[in-house]
N, C-alpha and C positions, 0 to 999 in steps of 0.2 A: 156700584161705583157712585161717587158723588157727581152731581151735575157739573160742578166746577172743573172736573177733569175733561169735559167736552165743550164747555162754553164759558164765556165771561158775561158780565151784566152791567147795565147802566140804568139809572133811575131818574125820575123827576116827580114832583108833586105839585098839585094845584088844589087848594081847598082840602077836601076830605078824600080826594082821589089820588091814587099812586099809580104811576106808570113805570113798569119794569120791563126792560128789554133783555132778551137772552140771545147772545150772538155766538154761534158755533166757532170754535177755534179752527176747525177744519170743515169746509163746506160739505164734505162727504158724510158728515154726521147729521146733516139737516133732516133727512127723511127718518132717520132713527129717532131723533128727538120729536119730530112731528107725530110719530106714532106713540111716544111714551111721555109726552109733556103736554097734557090737555089742560084746559082752563079748570076743569073739575079737580084734577090732581093738584094744581097750583093752589086752588082755594083750600083744599083739604090740608095741604102741607102748611099753609099760613093761617089756618083757621083760628088761631089764638087772637089775631088782630085784624083779619080781613072778614068783615061782617056783611059785605054787600056782594054784588055780582062781580064775577071775574070774566073778562072777555079776552080771547086770544086773537091776535091779528098775525097772519103769516106773511113773512117777507122773504120768499124763496131766493130772490136775486141777491139778497144780502146774507143768506143762510142765517136768518134771525127770526125771532118772534117778539111781538110786543104785547105784553099783558097789561090790561087796564083793570086795576083793583079798586072797586068803589067801597065807600065806607070803611076805609083802611087806616085812617090817620087820627083816630080818636077825636073826631070833630074838625080836624084840620090842624096843620102845623102850628098855627098861632094860638090855637085853643088847647092843644094837648099838653099834659103835664109830663109826658115822656121826655127823657133827656135826648134820645136820638132813635126813636122808633120809625124813622123816616128814611127814605132814600137808600143810602149806602148800606145801612144795617139790614134793611129788608132784602136787598139784592144778595147780601152775604148769606142770609138765612135761606133764601131760595136756592142758592148754589150749593147748599148743604143737602139738598134733596137727593134721595137715592133713585137712580135710574138704572135700567138693565145695561150691561156691558154690550157695546155693539160688536157684532161678529166681524 
């Protein structure tokens, strides 16, 4: 199943670093995503444009995760030639990631 079936996302950027949050629609899915949505998996899924470290921060009280993606914006929003490879389009790409169906 696609991640978007279990969660939604918000993003922000600063320089060449992108911040992507993944928020569970249902808090009961938090532990499932905790087990199946690692920083390494996110980096592999977004490898075409995330060239730096990916760090996952866990927010269990919010049933959410915050991923910090470094070297992910082509030098930074103001330096990139991409029309919109920032923010919303990256969160949409991440939500297309395949994750196991929770039991």
